[in-house]
N, C-alpha and C positions, 0 to 999 in steps of 0.2 A: 561646087565653093562651096555650100548652105554646112553643106555634112568638111571639110575642109575646115573654114571658121569655126563649128560645134566642137572637134579637136582638137586644135588652139583650144576654146575657151577650156577647156574640163586641163589641158596638161597644166595651163599656167592657173588654174585654179586647184587644183590638186601633185606641186610640184614636188614636192618634196615627198610626200610618199610614192607617184615616178622616181625620181633618187637614189630612194632607200631598198624600190624593190631592186632598180637595175645591181646596186651593190647585192644585194642580196644573190643575184641572179652571177655577176660576179666571183661570190668568194664561192659559191658550190661550181662554177665554169668556170673558173679563168681563162682560156683557151681561147672564146669568146671575146674576148675586149683586151685579150693578150696584145695588140693591134695598138692599142689609144695611148701611143710615147714617142717618147721626144716629139720631132719634129710635127705628125698628124695632132698631139695634143694640144702641142702653141697652136696649129692652126681651126682647131676647134675652139681653142677658147676665142683665138683673132676674131674668129666668124660671131662670138655673142659678143662680146664689141663693136663690130660691127651694126647688130641689131642696135647696140643700143642709142651712137650714133647714129641708124634710122629714127628713132623716134626724137628727135630734136630738132625742135624750130627755133627759132629768128629770136620768137618771143619767147621761148624758155632760158635764152643767154639776157637777154632784155632782164629777166628777174635778179641777173646778177648784176646789173646796173642801178634798179631798182630796190634793194632789197639787201648793204654791201653789209653792215652789222652783224645781219639776223648769219650771214654765205659765212662769212669771214669769222662769224662762231662758233663755227657749224664746227667748219676746215677744221681751226684749232683744237674742238673739242677734239674732232679724227680720228687726229697726227697728238695728238697726245695723251687720253686717256684710253683707251687702248695698245697698246706702245709698252704705255710707264705697269698697268694693270700687269698685262704679258708679260715686261720684266718681274713687276715683282714676285707674281706667282711663281719662274721659275728658282727664284733665289730663297723661294720661302718652300717651297716643300723640293728644290734643288732635284730638279729634274734633267733622265739622265740628256747626254747632248742632242738624237736627233725628238726626242718630245719639246723639249724647248726652242729648238729652229724654228720647228714647226709651228708649235702655239709663236712666236716672236714672229714667225712674217704674218700671220692669219692679222698679227695685233697691227701692222706697220700694214698691211692691205688698205686700201679702199671705202671706199663704203660698195653694198653690192648691189650689181642691177635691180632684182629682185628685191630690195628694201621702198620704192616707187612702188610698188605697185602691194605690201603689207602699209601703206602709209595710207594710201589709199583704200583700206579694207578696215586699219584701224581710224579713217574720219580723221585722218590726219591733213598738215597742208602737204598737200600732192605737190603742189608749184616750189616750198622749199625745199622738201626731200628731191626735188631733178633740178635744182640750183645746186644743192650739196655735191648730190654722188657725182655733177661735171666735173665739180672747181678739185674733188679732192680724185677723182681718177685725171685728169688733168694735171695732180701736179707728182702724182706717183711716182712716177719713171725719176724724179732728184730726189722725195721724200721716206719712199717705202727705203732705195740701196743705203737710203743716209742716216735715215733711222737705225736699221739694220747693222750700218758700221760701228755705229754708235754701242747699241746699248748691246750685241754679242763678239763685235771686232774683236777686241781682248781673251776671247777664250776659244773659234771657230774664225777662216781663214774664209776673209767674206769679199767675192769677186765684186767693188761695189759698180764700178763703169761696163760688167760683166751683165746683172741686172739689168742697172739701168737701159742697156741694150732690149734687152728681150722685150725689159716694158713699155719700152717704146715700140720696135713690133706690133705682140701682141693683144697694146692698148690704144694707146697714144692716136698710133696712125690706122688703126681700122673706123675705131669713131671719128678722126676728121673727115673720112672717107667717106663713113656713113652720115653724116650731116654735109659732105657736097653732094649728096645720092639725095640726100631728103630737100633741099635747095633745089639743086635744080628737077628733079621728079616728080613734086608734093602732088602738085595739078592737078598729075595723070589718076586716075579712075584702077588703071590697074593697078601705081603703086599706092596705093592708098592702097584697095584691096589684097597686096603681096603682104603691108603692115601689120596688117588681120592676124596671119598664119605667122613672123616670124617667134610669136613669143615660143610656139611650138617647137617652135628650130633652137632656140638659144635653154629651152629646157633638156627638151634633146643635149641637146650639147654639156651642159653639165652635167648629165647622166651616166653619161662615158664618157666623162673626163675623172668623176669619181669613179665610179665601173671600170675604170685603165688601173685608176691607181690602188683600187681591191686588187683585182685580179695580183696585180706584179710583187703583194706584198700581203694578200690573205694571207698566209701564214703567223703577220706578226701584230694580226690581232686578235686570235688567241692571248699571245705576250702582252698585248700591250696598248689593247683595247680597251680595259676599264681603266686604264691611268688616261688614258689620252683624251676616256670622254667625261671621266669628271674635273682635267683641264677645263678642256672647252667649254663645258655648263658651266663651271662658276667665271670665265676667263665671262661669255656671252651673257649671263645673268650680270655682269657686276658692272657692264660695254652697260644698258639700259637701265640703267641705277641708275647708273653717272646723268649717262647722256639727256634724263628724264627730269633730272633733279639743277645744270647748268643749265638747262631752261629753263626755268622755277628761280636762279638765283638773281638770273636778268634779266623774269619777268617775261618773261612766255605766256605765249596763250598757251591754254590746253593743249589748244591740234597741232600749235609746233616742238610745244613737250611733247608729241606724242615723237611727232616729224624725230626729234632729231632723239630722243631715246633707240628709236629704228633704227634710222639709222650709225649710231657710234655701233652702238649692238651687232647690228648685223656687218659681216666684213663683202669682203670679196675671195673670199677660202679660192673661187677657182684659178683667181690668180696667184696665194701662196699655191698653192697644188705645185703651179704649173713652173713657177721658182722653186721649187724646193724640188726637183721631179732634173729638174735641169742643171743647177747648180748646189747642191744638194745629197746627189745618187752615191754619197758613202755611206748617210744619212735618210735609209727609207723610216724609217719612225717619225721626220720631220713630210711627209710628202702622205702617209699616212692620217697623219695630224688635221692635218694642213681639208684633208678631204673627212675625214669625219666631219672638221668646222661645214663647211658643202656639206653635207646632210643637217644636221644638229641644227642650224642655224636659217633654214628654212624652212624647221618643223616651230623649229620656239617658233619664228619672226611671225610668223602666221599664224601662232598661239596672243601670241602677244599680240595683233596686231585685233583678233574676233575679243580676245578679249575687253581692248577698247571699246570697241564696237557695240559688247553685249555692256559694259558699264555705263551706257549710254542708259541702252535702249531698256537697261529697271529703272534709270530715273526718267525718261521716257513713255512710262507706259501706253499701249494703247488704250485708249478708249472704245 
């Protein structure tokens, strides 16, 4: 078990590197990951969301009652800033349909599950982060399809009800199941030990999702890769900046501003990848853009968290 705990810690601490390695491997050996598609991809994402639910306790939900204003501001920022920034980039840059759909999907998805870890590394408000991720995930079956319909329904056919069902299956139901498991078995020693290993499986699952899309769309990387990387990077950076300044506008403390910055900037691009693969199969660049976001958000979020922590160490040097 000690070896497993150590391996889980390494994987959780180096999520970005592991996901990048999987994507590179899939690019050169696509046959190794070509099986990660369709229902298999949905199952993997569902498992990741299950592990998120298994970390939620009744105390986490009490946060929603104790800090309703902060959570409300966070949820509003999540579902306004990133979708609108994505919409603006799509029209200013006149992006091709596939990349546009991928960016809009990333922008309308809930906060990423790894944002809680990043908030901890940034010395942010972890309780606030958990509350925001929980609420944005619970709202996603309604908000993501609705926003996609509003923002791109005039130009691209959007199956809003189909997306609603997909998000229920791969996010809400697994999260609820995980919460039930945590409530029933939280006092079990075996369960507590298993929970220390679960983050590693989540990282592996995310790596498989990204690798599966890379294997399927690898030929598109060379033709569209630079454009996708550029728009994902701009979208992500503007999300971080907007989240931080929104926190400042509402007189939040430093820890809360850092958390809001990370929560707004880091999206559950794994969900976006699954939705793009299932509902926009005729636009392969959409899934590729979401997959690139999976990797990029992990890397940039980790870097930002470390920069926040580094700034604290600079202000309070050891004597």
